[in-house]
C-alpha positions, 0 to 999 in steps of 0.5 A, a space after each residue: 582743913 578738915 571738913 568733918 566738923 562742919 555744920 551744914 544745911 543743904 550742903 552749905 557750911 554755916 559753922 565750923 569748930 575753930 581750928 588750931 590757929 584760931 584757938 591760939 589767936 583767941 587765947 593770946 588775945 585773952 592773955 594780952 588783955 589780962 596782962 599789964 600793957 608793955 610787960 614781957 608777957 603782954 608783948 609775947 602774947 601780942 606777937 603770938 596773936 599776930 602770928 596766929 592771925 596771919 596763919 589763920 588768915 592765910 588758911 581761910 583765904 586760900 582754903 576756906 569752906 566757902 566765900 564768906 570764910 575766904 572773905 574773913 581770911 582776907 579781912 584778917 590779912 587787912 587787920 594784921 597789915 593795918 596794925 603792923 603799919 600803925 606800929 611802924 609810924 
């Protein structure tokens, strides 16, 4: 991850611009909300949401700027896993 876009106070990163996987997740989420439930566009946008969230979670969990960002990455993994388990039942 590029650290040159970080907003730091005394060397501690408190904010970052969203990276590409997070932008994809946000756009896919908006598209999924705007389309009819069960339509092809809705299903594709939900799939893109889960893939993007998985990629973002991996990047944050293993290369996060600080402990909070790594914890957010792990939380993203939990969200993906619980939603996928819910789809299997």
